[in-house]
N, C-alpha and C positions, 0 to 999 in steps of 0.2 A: 519623455520618450513616448511616442504614440503606440496604441495597442496594435498587436500583430495578429491576433486571433479574432474571428468574428463572434463565435459563441462557444462557451465552455460550460461543462457540467462539473460541479463539485460534489464529492461525497466523502465519507470517512467511516471509521469503525468506532470512534470514541463517542459518537452521538451528536445530535443536532445542536446541543448547547456547549459543545467542547470549545475550549480556547483555541485549539489548533485550527478548527474550521473557521472561526472568526478571523484569524490571521490569514488563512488561505483566501477568504473572501476579499480581504483588502488587497492581497497580491493579485488575485484574478482580475480585480477591477483595473489594475495597471496594465494587464497584458491582453485583455479581451474587451470587446465592445458590449457583449451581453453575457451575463453570468447567471446560471441556474444553480440552485442548491437543492439537492435531494439526498437527505441523509437519514440514518436510523434514528428512531425516536429515543432509544436508549443505547447505552454502551454495548457494542457488539464485538469487542476485542476477542481475538482467537477464533472468529467465525470462518476464517479462510474463504473458500469459494462457495460456501453453502447457500442454498436457496430454500425458501419456505414453500413446501409442497403439500403439507398436511394441515395447514391452518390458513384462514383468510389473511390476506395482506391489506392493511389499512393505510391510506395515504391522507395526511392532514395538511391542508394549505395554510401556511403561516403568513404569506404575503405574496407579492408579485414574484414569480419564478422561484419560490421558496417553499419547500415541502418537507414534512417529516413522515417517515415510513416505519410501520411496525414490523420491521424485518432486518435483514442483514445488509451489508454494503452491496452484495450482489443483487439482492432484491431491489435496492435503490436504483442501481444502474439499469436493471431490466425495466423497472417502472418508468424511468425517465426516457430511455431510448425507444421502448416499445409502446409507450402510451403517452406520457406527458409531452414529449418532444418528437414524436414520431413523424410529424410533418416537416420538421427542420432540425435534423440531428446535430448534436454538438460537434464542433471541430476537434475537440479534445476533452478527455476526462482527467481531472486532477483529483487525486484521492489523498486525503490527509487534512492538515499536517498532523501526523500521528505524534502523540505524546510519548516519546521514547523511540529508540532505533528499531528498525526492522532489518536485521542482518542475520547472516548465518542460517541456522536451522529455523529461526523464528519466521523466515519468509514463508515456510510451508503452512504456517498457522495464521498468518496475519490477515485480518479482515481488510486492512488498508490495501494490501497487495491483491486480495480477493476481488475488491471492487475494480482495481485496474485490470486484472486478468479477465473479468467478465466484460469489461468494455472492449477488450481485445477480441473476445469471442463475437461480440456484436459489431465488429468491424470499425471501432472507433479508437484512435490512438489514445494512449493513457500514460500518465506519470503518477507514481505513488511517491509521496513526500513524507519524510519522518525526521523529527528533531530529537537527537540523542540528548540525554542529560544524566547526571550522576546524582541519584537520590542520596540525601534529602535536599540537595541544592535545588534552587528554582530552575525551571526549564528556560534555557536561553532562546526564547522565541525570536528575539531580534536578529539572531544569526540567520534563521530561515527567512525572516522578513527582508533582510538586506540582500541576500544572494539569490533567492528563488526567482524573482522576476526576470533577471537577465538570463538565468539558466533555462527557464521555461521557454523564453524567446529563442535561445540558441538551439535547444532541442527541437523546437517546432520547425526551425529552419534546416534541420539535419535531414538528409535522405533517410527515410524511416521504413524499414522492412515491416510488412503488415503482420508478421508473426512475432513482433517484439513489443514489449512495453518497458518502461524504465522505472527502476527503483532508485530514489535519491535520498540519501541520509546525510543530514547536516551534523557536524561534530558538536560535542558537548563543551563548546568554548564560546567566549564572547566574539562578536564579529571581527574585531581587530586581530584576533589570534588565529583565524582561519588561514591555513597554509596554501590553499588553492583547490583545484578540482582534480579528482583521480577517477579514471574509468577502471573498474575492478570487477572481479567475479565474486559470487556468493561464496563465502567461506563455509566450512562444515565442521561440526563437532562441538557446538556450544552448549547443547542441552546435556547437563550432567545428571539429571534425574527429575522426577516429578514427586512433589510432596502432596500426599492425600490426607487431609485433615477430617477426621470423622466427628460428627456432632449428632445431637438428638434434638428433635423439635418438641413443641409443647404437647404433642400427642404421643410422645415416646417412639417416634419413627426416626430411623437413622437417615442422615443425609451427609453429603461430603463436599468439601472444597478442594479443587485441584489447583496447583501452582507449579510452574516450571522452575527448576533451579538451573541457572546458566553459569558456565565457567568458560571465559574466553581466553584464558591464559595460554592454552596450548595452540591457539591459532596465531601463527606468526608469519605465514607466507606474505610477502610484500604486495602481492597482487590481489589480496582479499579485501572485502568491505570492512571487516573488523580492523585490520591493520591500517587501512586508510583513515578510519575514524580515530584510531589511536594516535596517528601522526597529525591529527587535526585537519585532514582533508575532507572536502565534500565528496562522499562516495557515490558514484554513479554506476549502476549495474544494469546492463541490458538483459532482460529476462524473457524466456519463451514459455508459452503454455505447454507446448509439445515437450514431453519428457523422454521421448524415445532415444535409446542409446544405439546409434548406428555402428559404433565400434565393435559391438558384440555380435552383430548379425551373423557373420560368416562362421564364427566359432560356435555359436549356439546352434545354428542349423546343422553343422557337422556333428556336434555332440548328440543331437536329438534325431539325426537322420531325417531332417525336415527340408521341405522345399523353400526356396526364396523367390516368390513370384516377382516377375519383372514386367 
C-alpha cells in the first residue's frame, strides 16, 4: 500500500532509544514519504505538557532528519515545528509508541499525550499511540505494528476538527486476539494513590521517589477506554486541549452573580 502522508514528525516520552519509537519509525515509513524523528534524550514519562523555560535546550543531530533533544516531548515538538522543520511543517505528528497504556487519569500526566497536545497548539494534527501490556509479560509490540498503519491512514482521511487530537491504545494481547476498533471516552478514577518512597543520598540529604498506584477495577462503563482495552479492542479517543465546561456556565454565573459576555 502506498504512503498517504507527505511528511510526519515522530516524538515520544520514553526517550530516543526506546523500542516503541523504533517500531513507530517502521510504521511511519509505511504511511509517509518523509519521516522526521525529534525525541527526548532521556525518558520523560510523566512530563505531561511541560516545556523547558529555565534551562537551555540542547538538540543533538543523530542522522538525517533524526534528532535528540535535552527536554520534554513538548520541547521536541516545539523544536521541530518552530526551528528544524519551520520551512516545511509536518503533515502530522505521531507520538509514541508508549510502553504501556495511556488511559483514564494517566492521560493528564502522559508525556506522550503532551507531545500530541503541543502539536495541536502549533496547528499540526496529532495522534498519540500507546501499547498496553501486563507486567511482567513482554510488551506485545507486534499488535501495534500490525494495526497502526491502517489506523493512521484511516484517521488521516477522516474529517478532522482542528481542536482535536487522537489517543490510540492497543490492547495487551497478541494481534490475532484483537477484537476490533472502539471509539471511546477517557475513563476516570484509576489513580488510587501515590507512593512516596523516602531515601537518603551519600551526603545524608533526603530525596524521594514518586509512583502512582492505579486501580482500574471500578471503571466498568462500556464506553470508556479502560473497558475497551479490557475487551481487547483498540481504544480510540478524540481529545481536546480545551477543558472548559460549558454545561456549568449558566449555573455558575447565577450563583456568583456574574455576567456571561456574548
